[in-house]
Jmol script that loads the backbone (N, CA, C; Angstrom):
load data "model"
ATOM      1  N   MET A   1       4.725  -7.864  15.045  1.00  0.00           N
ATOM      2  CA  MET A   1       4.077  -8.194  16.310  1.00  0.00           C
ATOM      3  C   MET A   1       4.399  -7.090  17.308  1.00  0.00           C
ATOM      4  N   LEU A   2       3.416  -6.625  17.994  1.00  0.00           N
ATOM      5  CA  LEU A   2       3.622  -5.559  18.975  1.00  0.00           C
ATOM      6  C   LEU A   2       3.075  -6.009  20.310  1.00  0.00           C
ATOM      7  N   SER A   3       3.900  -5.923  21.325  1.00  0.00           N
ATOM      8  CA  SER A   3       3.413  -6.294  22.654  1.00  0.00           C
ATOM      9  C   SER A   3       3.171  -5.027  23.453  1.00  0.00           C
ATOM     10  N   LEU A   4       2.290  -5.130  24.417  1.00  0.00           N
ATOM     11  CA  LEU A   4       2.120  -4.037  25.354  1.00  0.00           C
ATOM     12  C   LEU A   4       3.339  -4.020  26.262  1.00  0.00           C
ATOM     13  N   ILE A   5       3.543  -2.936  26.960  1.00  0.00           N
ATOM     14  CA  ILE A   5       4.766  -2.761  27.739  1.00  0.00           C
ATOM     15  C   ILE A   5       4.998  -3.899  28.724  1.00  0.00           C
ATOM     16  N   ALA A   6       3.983  -4.350  29.434  1.00  0.00           N
ATOM     17  CA  ALA A   6       4.196  -5.335  30.483  1.00  0.00           C
ATOM     18  C   ALA A   6       4.068  -6.779  29.989  1.00  0.00           C
ATOM     19  N   GLU A   7       3.693  -6.997  28.734  1.00  0.00           N
ATOM     20  CA  GLU A   7       3.502  -8.344  28.231  1.00  0.00           C
ATOM     21  C   GLU A   7       4.804  -8.927  27.702  1.00  0.00           C
ATOM     22  N   ASP A   8       4.995 -10.228  27.939  1.00  0.00           N
ATOM     23  CA  ASP A   8       6.112 -10.913  27.314  1.00  0.00           C
ATOM     24  C   ASP A   8       5.814 -11.102  25.836  1.00  0.00           C
ATOM     25  N   ILE A   9       6.858 -11.187  25.049  1.00  0.00           N
ATOM     26  CA  ILE A   9       6.738 -11.365  23.606  1.00  0.00           C
ATOM     27  C   ILE A   9       7.063 -12.823  23.309  1.00  0.00           C
ATOM     28  N   ARG A  10       6.150 -13.534  22.674  1.00  0.00           N
ATOM     29  CA  ARG A  10       6.370 -14.940  22.330  1.00  0.00           C
ATOM     30  C   ARG A  10       6.569 -15.049  20.830  1.00  0.00           C
ATOM     31  N   LEU A  11       7.636 -15.771  20.454  1.00  0.00           N
ATOM     32  CA  LEU A  11       7.997 -15.871  19.044  1.00  0.00           C
ATOM     33  C   LEU A  11       8.451 -17.294  18.739  1.00  0.00           C
ATOM     34  N   PRO A  12       7.748 -18.017  17.843  1.00  0.00           N
ATOM     35  CA  PRO A  12       8.225 -19.337  17.441  1.00  0.00           C
ATOM     36  C   PRO A  12       9.569 -19.212  16.726  1.00  0.00           C
ATOM     37  N   ARG A  13      10.461 -20.149  16.941  1.00  0.00           N
ATOM     38  CA  ARG A  13      11.813 -20.052  16.369  1.00  0.00           C
ATOM     39  C   ARG A  13      11.803 -20.055  14.839  1.00  0.00           C
ATOM     40  N   GLU A  14      10.731 -20.558  14.221  1.00  0.00           N
ATOM     41  CA  GLU A  14      10.645 -20.583  12.760  1.00  0.00           C
ATOM     42  C   GLU A  14      10.213 -19.241  12.175  1.00  0.00           C
ATOM     43  N   SER A  15       9.746 -18.349  13.012  1.00  0.00           N
ATOM     44  CA  SER A  15       9.188 -17.072  12.573  1.00  0.00           C
ATOM     45  C   SER A  15      10.267 -15.995  12.501  1.00  0.00           C
ATOM     46  N   THR A  16      10.043 -14.998  11.653  1.00  0.00           N
ATOM     47  CA  THR A  16      10.881 -13.803  11.599  1.00  0.00           C
ATOM     48  C   THR A  16       9.943 -12.606  11.738  1.00  0.00           C
ATOM     49  N   GLU A  17      10.115 -11.837  12.813  1.00  0.00           N
ATOM     50  CA  GLU A  17       9.204 -10.729  13.093  1.00  0.00           C
ATOM     51  C   GLU A  17       9.945  -9.557  13.728  1.00  0.00           C
ATOM     52  N   LEU A  18       9.355  -8.369  13.583  1.00  0.00           N
ATOM     53  CA  LEU A  18       9.867  -7.209  14.298  1.00  0.00           C
ATOM     54  C   LEU A  18       9.503  -7.347  15.773  1.00  0.00           C
ATOM     55  N   VAL A  19      10.483  -7.128  16.631  1.00  0.00           N
ATOM     56  CA  VAL A  19      10.257  -7.124  18.068  1.00  0.00           C
ATOM     57  C   VAL A  19      10.360  -5.676  18.528  1.00  0.00           C
ATOM     58  N   TYR A  20       9.343  -5.218  19.253  1.00  0.00           N
ATOM     59  CA  TYR A  20       9.273  -3.839  19.725  1.00  0.00           C
ATOM     60  C   TYR A  20       9.590  -3.798  21.214  1.00  0.00           C
ATOM     61  N   ILE A  21      10.542  -2.933  21.589  1.00  0.00           N
ATOM     62  CA  ILE A  21      10.960  -2.788  22.977  1.00  0.00           C
ATOM     63  C   ILE A  21      10.685  -1.345  23.412  1.00  0.00           C
ATOM     64  N   PRO A  22       9.876  -1.137  24.455  1.00  0.00           N
ATOM     65  CA  PRO A  22       9.601   0.235  24.890  1.00  0.00           C
ATOM     66  C   PRO A  22      10.853   0.880  25.477  1.00  0.00           C
ATOM     67  N   VAL A  23      11.078   2.128  25.094  1.00  0.00           N
ATOM     68  CA  VAL A  23      12.226   2.890  25.602  1.00  0.00           C
ATOM     69  C   VAL A  23      11.664   4.008  26.467  1.00  0.00           C
ATOM     70  N   LEU A  24      11.681   3.772  27.775  1.00  0.00           N
ATOM     71  CA  LEU A  24      11.108   4.732  28.717  1.00  0.00           C
ATOM     72  C   LEU A  24      12.230   5.594  29.274  1.00  0.00           C
ATOM     73  N   THR A  25      12.121   6.898  29.085  1.00  0.00           N
ATOM     74  CA  THR A  25      13.167   7.833  29.488  1.00  0.00           C
ATOM     75  C   THR A  25      12.585   8.910  30.387  1.00  0.00           C
ATOM     76  N   SER A  26      13.428   9.816  30.799  1.00  0.00           N
ATOM     77  CA  SER A  26      12.998  10.944  31.620  1.00  0.00           C
ATOM     78  C   SER A  26      11.981  11.784  30.870  1.00  0.00           C
ATOM     79  N   SER A  27      11.100  12.391  31.618  1.00  0.00           N
ATOM     80  CA  SER A  27      10.071  13.249  31.038  1.00  0.00           C
ATOM     81  C   SER A  27      10.701  14.369  30.225  1.00  0.00           C
ATOM     82  N   GLY A  28      10.138  14.600  29.044  1.00  0.00           N
ATOM     83  CA  GLY A  28      10.609  15.688  28.208  1.00  0.00           C
ATOM     84  C   GLY A  28      11.772  15.338  27.306  1.00  0.00           C
ATOM     85  N   VAL A  29      12.305  14.128  27.422  1.00  0.00           N
ATOM     86  CA  VAL A  29      13.432  13.710  26.585  1.00  0.00           C
ATOM     87  C   VAL A  29      12.898  12.892  25.426  1.00  0.00           C
ATOM     88  N   ASP A  30      13.268  13.275  24.205  1.00  0.00           N
ATOM     89  CA  ASP A  30      12.857  12.535  23.014  1.00  0.00           C
ATOM     90  C   ASP A  30      14.013  11.648  22.564  1.00  0.00           C
ATOM     91  N   PRO A  31      14.008  10.369  22.911  1.00  0.00           N
ATOM     92  CA  PRO A  31      15.125   9.503  22.546  1.00  0.00           C
ATOM     93  C   PRO A  31      15.206   9.208  21.055  1.00  0.00           C
ATOM     94  N   THR A  32      14.095   9.428  20.323  1.00  0.00           N
ATOM     95  CA  THR A  32      14.080   9.080  18.901  1.00  0.00           C
ATOM     96  C   THR A  32      14.998   9.967  18.066  1.00  0.00           C
ATOM     97  N   ALA A  33      15.531  11.017  18.666  1.00  0.00           N
ATOM     98  CA  ALA A  33      16.475  11.885  17.960  1.00  0.00           C
ATOM     99  C   ALA A  33      17.881  11.281  17.913  1.00  0.00           C
ATOM    100  N   TYR A  34      18.081  10.138  18.592  1.00  0.00           N
ATOM    101  CA  TYR A  34      19.414   9.530  18.727  1.00  0.00           C
ATOM    102  C   TYR A  34      19.411   8.081  18.231  1.00  0.00           C
ATOM    103  N   PRO A  35      20.587   7.577  17.875  1.00  0.00           N
ATOM    104  CA  PRO A  35      20.674   6.163  17.482  1.00  0.00           C
ATOM    105  C   PRO A  35      20.317   5.250  18.650  1.00  0.00           C
ATOM    106  N   VAL A  36      19.692   4.114  18.317  1.00  0.00           N
ATOM    107  CA  VAL A  36      19.298   3.137  19.327  1.00  0.00           C
ATOM    108  C   VAL A  36      19.794   1.752  18.926  1.00  0.00           C
ATOM    109  N   GLN A  37      20.114   0.955  19.936  1.00  0.00           N
ATOM    110  CA  GLN A  37      20.552  -0.422  19.717  1.00  0.00           C
ATOM    111  C   GLN A  37      19.805  -1.328  20.689  1.00  0.00           C
ATOM    112  N   ILE A  38      19.687  -2.613  20.301  1.00  0.00           N
ATOM    113  CA  ILE A  38      19.035  -3.615  21.131  1.00  0.00           C
ATOM    114  C   ILE A  38      19.987  -4.790  21.308  1.00  0.00           C
ATOM    115  N   ALA A  39      19.962  -5.378  22.514  1.00  0.00           N
ATOM    116  CA  ALA A  39      20.712  -6.598  22.807  1.00  0.00           C
ATOM    117  C   ALA A  39      19.798  -7.525  23.599  1.00  0.00           C
ATOM    118  N   PHE A  40      20.182  -8.791  23.670  1.00  0.00           N
ATOM    119  CA  PHE A  40      19.418  -9.774  24.437  1.00  0.00           C
ATOM    120  C   PHE A  40      20.371 -10.588  25.303  1.00  0.00           C
ATOM    121  N   THR A  41      19.986 -10.824  26.563  1.00  0.00           N
ATOM    122  CA  THR A  41      20.723 -11.728  27.447  1.00  0.00           C
ATOM    123  C   THR A  41      19.731 -12.764  27.952  1.00  0.00           C
ATOM    124  N   LEU A  42      20.213 -13.944  28.278  1.00  0.00           N
ATOM    125  CA  LEU A  42      19.324 -14.959  28.825  1.00  0.00           C
ATOM    126  C   LEU A  42      18.739 -14.469  30.137  1.00  0.00           C
ATOM    127  N   ASP A  43      17.448 -14.678  30.321  1.00  0.00           N
ATOM    128  CA  ASP A  43      16.781 -14.238  31.543  1.00  0.00           C
ATOM    129  C   ASP A  43      17.404 -14.929  32.746  1.00  0.00           C
ATOM    130  N   GLY A  44      17.657 -14.166  33.786  1.00  0.00           N
ATOM    131  CA  GLY A  44      18.275 -14.700  34.984  1.00  0.00           C
ATOM    132  C   GLY A  44      19.787 -14.586  34.975  1.00  0.00           C
ATOM    133  N   SER A  45      20.356 -14.244  33.834  1.00  0.00           N
ATOM    134  CA  SER A  45      21.804 -14.082  33.732  1.00  0.00           C
ATOM    135  C   SER A  45      22.217 -12.775  34.395  1.00  0.00           C
ATOM    136  N   VAL A  46      23.408 -12.762  34.973  1.00  0.00           N
ATOM    137  CA  VAL A  46      23.930 -11.522  35.552  1.00  0.00           C
ATOM    138  C   VAL A  46      24.751 -10.755  34.512  1.00  0.00           C
ATOM    139  N   ASP A  47      24.882 -11.320  33.329  1.00  0.00           N
ATOM    140  CA  ASP A  47      25.642 -10.659  32.266  1.00  0.00           C
ATOM    141  C   ASP A  47      24.947  -9.383  31.817  1.00  0.00           C
ATOM    142  N   ARG A  48      25.747  -8.430  31.446  1.00  0.00           N
ATOM    143  CA  ARG A  48      25.242  -7.203  30.840  1.00  0.00           C
ATOM    144  C   ARG A  48      25.320  -7.373  29.324  1.00  0.00           C
ATOM    145  N   PRO A  49      24.511  -6.627  28.576  1.00  0.00           N
ATOM    146  CA  PRO A  49      24.510  -6.810  27.122  1.00  0.00           C
ATOM    147  C   PRO A  49      25.823  -6.354  26.489  1.00  0.00           C
ATOM    148  N   THR A  50      26.352  -7.177  25.603  1.00  0.00           N
ATOM    149  CA  THR A  50      27.573  -6.805  24.886  1.00  0.00           C
ATOM    150  C   THR A  50      27.379  -6.886  23.381  1.00  0.00           C
ATOM    151  N   ASP A  51      26.436  -7.683  22.932  1.00  0.00           N
ATOM    152  CA  ASP A  51      26.210  -7.884  21.499  1.00  0.00           C
ATOM    153  C   ASP A  51      25.046  -6.995  21.053  1.00  0.00           C
ATOM    154  N   LEU A  52      25.339  -5.704  20.890  1.00  0.00           N
ATOM    155  CA  LEU A  52      24.308  -4.726  20.537  1.00  0.00           C
ATOM    156  C   LEU A  52      24.084  -4.699  19.022  1.00  0.00           C
ATOM    157  N   HIS A  53      22.811  -4.541  18.631  1.00  0.00           N
ATOM    158  CA  HIS A  53      22.430  -4.529  17.222  1.00  0.00           C
ATOM    159  C   HIS A  53      21.700  -3.227  16.911  1.00  0.00           C
ATOM    160  N   ALA A  54      22.061  -2.600  15.801  1.00  0.00           N
ATOM    161  CA  ALA A  54      21.401  -1.360  15.397  1.00  0.00           C
ATOM    162  C   ALA A  54      19.906  -1.612  15.223  1.00  0.00           C
ATOM    163  N   ALA A  55      19.109  -0.744  15.795  1.00  0.00           N
ATOM    164  CA  ALA A  55      17.656  -0.867  15.740  1.00  0.00           C
ATOM    165  C   ALA A  55      17.071   0.404  15.131  1.00  0.00           C
ATOM    166  N   ALA A  56      15.777   0.386  14.903  1.00  0.00           N
ATOM    167  CA  ALA A  56      15.062   1.541  14.359  1.00  0.00           C
ATOM    168  C   ALA A  56      14.020   1.988  15.384  1.00  0.00           C
ATOM    169  N   TRP A  57      13.469   3.170  15.169  1.00  0.00           N
ATOM    170  CA  TRP A  57      12.473   3.739  16.066  1.00  0.00           C
ATOM    171  C   TRP A  57      11.069   3.611  15.501  1.00  0.00           C
ATOM    172  N   ASP A  58      10.100   3.511  16.388  1.00  0.00           N
ATOM    173  CA  ASP A  58       8.686   3.639  16.068  1.00  0.00           C
ATOM    174  C   ASP A  58       8.038   4.276  17.289  1.00  0.00           C
ATOM    175  N   VAL A  59       7.047   5.122  17.088  1.00  0.00           N
ATOM    176  CA  VAL A  59       6.331   5.744  18.199  1.00  0.00           C
ATOM    177  C   VAL A  59       4.864   5.351  18.070  1.00  0.00           C
ATOM    178  N   LEU A  60       4.355   4.705  19.110  1.00  0.00           N
ATOM    179  CA  LEU A  60       2.972   4.251  19.122  1.00  0.00           C
ATOM    180  C   LEU A  60       2.314   4.736  20.405  1.00  0.00           C
ATOM    181  N   ASP A  61       1.204   5.420  20.263  1.00  0.00           N
ATOM    182  CA  ASP A  61       0.498   5.983  21.424  1.00  0.00           C
ATOM    183  C   ASP A  61       1.431   6.832  22.282  1.00  0.00           C
ATOM    184  N   SER A  62       2.269   7.619  21.642  1.00  0.00           N
ATOM    185  CA  SER A  62       3.218   8.534  22.290  1.00  0.00           C
ATOM    186  C   SER A  62       4.329   7.827  23.063  1.00  0.00           C
ATOM    187  N   ILE A  63       4.476   6.514  22.894  1.00  0.00           N
ATOM    188  CA  ILE A  63       5.547   5.764  23.553  1.00  0.00           C
ATOM    189  C   ILE A  63       6.587   5.387  22.502  1.00  0.00           C
ATOM    190  N   PRO A  64       7.865   5.751  22.721  1.00  0.00           N
ATOM    191  CA  PRO A  64       8.900   5.369  21.759  1.00  0.00           C
ATOM    192  C   PRO A  64       9.293   3.894  21.935  1.00  0.00           C
ATOM    193  N   TYR A  65       9.387   3.189  20.820  1.00  0.00           N
ATOM    194  CA  TYR A  65       9.807   1.793  20.803  1.00  0.00           C
ATOM    195  C   TYR A  65      11.026   1.649  19.908  1.00  0.00           C
ATOM    196  N   ALA A  66      12.002   0.888  20.377  1.00  0.00           N
ATOM    197  CA  ALA A  66      13.091   0.441  19.513  1.00  0.00           C
ATOM    198  C   ALA A  66      12.607  -0.864  18.898  1.00  0.00           C
ATOM    199  N   LYS A  67      12.876  -1.061  17.614  1.00  0.00           N
ATOM    200  CA  LYS A  67      12.416  -2.283  16.968  1.00  0.00           C
ATOM    201  C   LYS A  67      13.556  -2.946  16.209  1.00  0.00           C
ATOM    202  N   LEU A  68      13.513  -4.284  16.194  1.00  0.00           N
ATOM    203  CA  LEU A  68      14.568  -5.078  15.571  1.00  0.00           C
ATOM    204  C   LEU A  68      13.954  -6.350  15.017  1.00  0.00           C
ATOM    205  N   LEU A  69      14.380  -6.736  13.823  1.00  0.00           N
ATOM    206  CA  LEU A  69      13.913  -7.969  13.212  1.00  0.00           C
ATOM    207  C   LEU A  69      14.633  -9.153  13.844  1.00  0.00           C
ATOM    208  N   VAL A  70      13.842 -10.093  14.378  1.00  0.00           N
ATOM    209  CA  VAL A  70      14.385 -11.256  15.077  1.00  0.00           C
ATOM    210  C   VAL A  70      13.760 -12.509  14.473  1.00  0.00           C
ATOM    211  N   GLY A  71      14.576 -13.522  14.294  1.00  0.00           N
ATOM    212  CA  GLY A  71      14.040 -14.800  13.835  1.00  0.00           C
ATOM    213  C   GLY A  71      14.928 -15.480  12.824  1.00  0.00           C
ATOM    214  N   ALA A  72      14.336 -16.452  12.145  1.00  0.00           N
ATOM    215  CA  ALA A  72      15.068 -17.350  11.257  1.00  0.00           C
ATOM    216  C   ALA A  72      15.845 -16.627  10.156  1.00  0.00           C
ATOM    217  N   ASN A  73      15.351 -15.520   9.656  1.00  0.00           N
ATOM    218  CA  ASN A  73      16.008 -14.801   8.556  1.00  0.00           C
ATOM    219  C   ASN A  73      16.610 -13.470   8.998  1.00  0.00           C
ATOM    220  N   ALA A  74      16.888 -13.356  10.283  1.00  0.00           N
ATOM    221  CA  ALA A  74      17.418 -12.092  10.821  1.00  0.00           C
ATOM    222  C   ALA A  74      18.326 -12.424  12.000  1.00  0.00           C
ATOM    223  N   LEU A  75      18.159 -11.739  13.130  1.00  0.00           N
ATOM    224  CA  LEU A  75      18.920 -12.061  14.336  1.00  0.00           C
ATOM    225  C   LEU A  75      18.353 -13.350  14.924  1.00  0.00           C
ATOM    226  N   VAL A  76      19.141 -14.418  14.892  1.00  0.00           N
ATOM    227  CA  VAL A  76      18.683 -15.733  15.363  1.00  0.00           C
ATOM    228  C   VAL A  76      19.037 -15.892  16.838  1.00  0.00           C
ATOM    229  N   LEU A  77      18.026 -16.208  17.644  1.00  0.00           N
ATOM    230  CA  LEU A  77      18.220 -16.489  19.062  1.00  0.00           C
ATOM    231  C   LEU A  77      17.760 -17.919  19.332  1.00  0.00           C
ATOM    232  N   ALA A  78      18.487 -18.632  20.169  1.00  0.00           N
ATOM    233  CA  ALA A  78      18.124 -19.997  20.537  1.00  0.00           C
ATOM    234  C   ALA A  78      16.826 -19.979  21.349  1.00  0.00           C
ATOM    235  N   PRO A  79      16.075 -21.075  21.338  1.00  0.00           N
ATOM    236  CA  PRO A  79      14.892 -21.128  22.189  1.00  0.00           C
ATOM    237  C   PRO A  79      15.250 -20.840  23.649  1.00  0.00           C
ATOM    238  N   GLY A  80      14.411 -20.078  24.298  1.00  0.00           N
ATOM    239  CA  GLY A  80      14.656 -19.711  25.691  1.00  0.00           C
ATOM    240  C   GLY A  80      13.974 -18.405  26.036  1.00  0.00           C
ATOM    241  N   ARG A  81      14.245 -17.939  27.238  1.00  0.00           N
ATOM    242  CA  ARG A  81      13.678 -16.689  27.757  1.00  0.00           C
ATOM    243  C   ARG A  81      14.786 -15.634  27.720  1.00  0.00           C
ATOM    244  N   TRP A  82      14.600 -14.614  26.936  1.00  0.00           N
ATOM    245  CA  TRP A  82      15.621 -13.588  26.704  1.00  0.00           C
ATOM    246  C   TRP A  82      15.177 -12.255  27.292  1.00  0.00           C
ATOM    247  N   ARG A  83      16.101 -11.564  27.948  1.00  0.00           N
ATOM    248  CA  ARG A  83      15.862 -10.222  28.480  1.00  0.00           C
ATOM    249  C   ARG A  83      16.337  -9.204  27.446  1.00  0.00           C
ATOM    250  N   PRO A  84      15.431  -8.392  26.887  1.00  0.00           N
ATOM    251  CA  PRO A  84      15.856  -7.342  25.957  1.00  0.00           C
ATOM    252  C   PRO A  84      16.487  -6.163  26.709  1.00  0.00           C
ATOM    253  N   TRP A  85      17.471  -5.548  26.080  1.00  0.00           N
ATOM    254  CA  TRP A  85      18.120  -4.337  26.572  1.00  0.00           C
ATOM    255  C   TRP A  85      18.125  -3.313  25.445  1.00  0.00           C
ATOM    256  N   TRP A  86      18.067  -2.053  25.795  1.00  0.00           N
ATOM    257  CA  TRP A  86      18.233  -0.998  24.795  1.00  0.00           C
ATOM    258  C   TRP A  86      19.337  -0.057  25.228  1.00  0.00           C
ATOM    259  N   LYS A  87      19.949   0.551  24.220  1.00  0.00           N
ATOM    260  CA  LYS A  87      20.985   1.571  24.453  1.00  0.00           C
ATOM    261  C   LYS A  87      20.721   2.721  23.501  1.00  0.00           C
ATOM    262  N   VAL A  88      20.667   3.918  24.048  1.00  0.00           N
ATOM    263  CA  VAL A  88      20.526   5.136  23.242  1.00  0.00           C
ATOM    264  C   VAL A  88      21.852   5.868  23.313  1.00  0.00           C
ATOM    265  N   THR A  89      22.380   6.212  22.147  1.00  0.00           N
ATOM    266  CA  THR A  89      23.664   6.904  22.092  1.00  0.00           C
ATOM    267  C   THR A  89      23.428   8.389  21.901  1.00  0.00           C
ATOM    268  N   ALA A  90      23.432   9.125  23.011  1.00  0.00           N
ATOM    269  CA  ALA A  90      23.291  10.580  23.000  1.00  0.00           C
ATOM    270  C   ALA A  90      24.618  11.161  23.479  1.00  0.00           C
ATOM    271  N   ASN A  91      24.731  12.455  23.448  1.00  0.00           N
ATOM    272  CA  ASN A  91      25.969  13.086  23.881  1.00  0.00           C
ATOM    273  C   ASN A  91      25.664  14.016  25.050  1.00  0.00           C
ATOM    274  N   PRO A  92      26.213  13.820  26.222  1.00  0.00           N
ATOM    275  CA  PRO A  92      27.254  12.868  26.593  1.00  0.00           C
ATOM    276  C   PRO A  92      26.696  11.554  27.144  1.00  0.00           C
ATOM    277  N   GLU A  93      25.367  11.481  27.347  1.00  0.00           N
ATOM    278  CA  GLU A  93      24.796  10.293  27.973  1.00  0.00           C
ATOM    279  C   GLU A  93      24.631   9.145  26.980  1.00  0.00           C
ATOM    280  N   GLN A  94      24.755   7.906  27.493  1.00  0.00           N
ATOM    281  CA  GLN A  94      24.520   6.699  26.708  1.00  0.00           C
ATOM    282  C   GLN A  94      23.834   5.673  27.610  1.00  0.00           C
ATOM    283  N   PRO A  95      22.554   5.907  27.928  1.00  0.00           N
ATOM    284  CA  PRO A  95      21.868   5.009  28.852  1.00  0.00           C
ATOM    285  C   PRO A  95      21.676   3.609  28.270  1.00  0.00           C
ATOM    286  N   VAL A  96      21.837   2.610  29.133  1.00  0.00           N
ATOM    287  CA  VAL A  96      21.576   1.208  28.799  1.00  0.00           C
ATOM    288  C   VAL A  96      20.605   0.699  29.854  1.00  0.00           C
ATOM    289  N   ARG A  97      19.463   0.190  29.417  1.00  0.00           N
ATOM    290  CA  ARG A  97      18.429  -0.264  30.352  1.00  0.00           C
ATOM    291  C   ARG A  97      17.841  -1.590  29.881  1.00  0.00           C
ATOM    292  N   SER A  98      17.390  -2.379  30.839  1.00  0.00           N
ATOM    293  CA  SER A  98      16.678  -3.606  30.477  1.00  0.00           C
ATOM    294  C   SER A  98      15.199  -3.278  30.273  1.00  0.00           C
ATOM    295  N   ALA A  99      14.571  -4.045  29.418  1.00  0.00           N
ATOM    296  CA  ALA A  99      13.150  -3.842  29.124  1.00  0.00           C
ATOM    297  C   ALA A  99      12.296  -4.509  30.200  1.00  0.00           C
ATOM    298  N   PRO A 100      11.057  -4.063  30.358  1.00  0.00           N
ATOM    299  CA  PRO A 100      10.187  -4.640  31.383  1.00  0.00           C
ATOM    300  C   PRO A 100       9.604  -6.000  30.996  1.00  0.00           C
ATOM    301  N   ASN A 101       9.766  -6.397  29.739  1.00  0.00           N
ATOM    302  CA  ASN A 101       9.202  -7.646  29.284  1.00  0.00           C
ATOM    303  C   ASN A 101      10.293  -8.591  28.778  1.00  0.00           C
ATOM    304  N   LEU A 102       9.926  -9.861  28.572  1.00  0.00           N
ATOM    305  CA  LEU A 102      10.860 -10.865  28.065  1.00  0.00           C
ATOM    306  C   LEU A 102      10.500 -11.233  26.634  1.00  0.00           C
ATOM    307  N   LEU A 103      11.491 -11.695  25.891  1.00  0.00           N
ATOM    308  CA  LEU A 103      11.276 -12.295  24.588  1.00  0.00           C
ATOM    309  C   LEU A 103      11.422 -13.795  24.789  1.00  0.00           C
ATOM    310  N   ILE A 104      10.355 -14.533  24.503  1.00  0.00           N
ATOM    311  CA  ILE A 104      10.378 -15.975  24.707  1.00  0.00           C
ATOM    312  C   ILE A 104      10.371 -16.647  23.341  1.00  0.00           C
ATOM    313  N   ILE A 105      11.491 -17.304  23.007  1.00  0.00           N
ATOM    314  CA  ILE A 105      11.615 -18.033  21.742  1.00  0.00           C
ATOM    315  C   ILE A 105      11.211 -19.476  22.021  1.00  0.00           C
ATOM    316  N   THR A 106      10.222 -19.978  21.279  1.00  0.00           N
ATOM    317  CA  THR A 106       9.748 -21.355  21.494  1.00  0.00           C
ATOM    318  C   THR A 106      10.139 -22.266  20.355  1.00  0.00           C
TER     319      THR A 106
END
end "model"
wireframe off; spacefill off
backbone 0.3
color backbone group
C-alpha cells in the first residue's frame, strides 16, 4: 500500500502490509545511501521515538520512501492513530523527523 505524502495511511489490524514513509531532506542530499529506521508513537503524544526498526528504501517519482512491514505477521501496532518517525544514520548527522501523515490501525 502506498500513500501520497499528505494522506493518512489506513490499515486494518488483521492486515500485514508495507507502510511507506516519505523521507524529505535538504536539496541535493540522497538519503538512500544511508541506513534508515522507522518508529511509531501514538498521535498527540509528546514522546519521541525510541523503538526504532530497520527499514528499507524505495524511490517513487523521485521521492525517497522508507518502508517497513506492519501488521499481524510483522511489526504489530495496537489499533489507534500512530505518528511515523524516520531516522537516517549518516556521518556525522543522524536526523530524526516525524512524517507528515499518520498510520491509522483500525
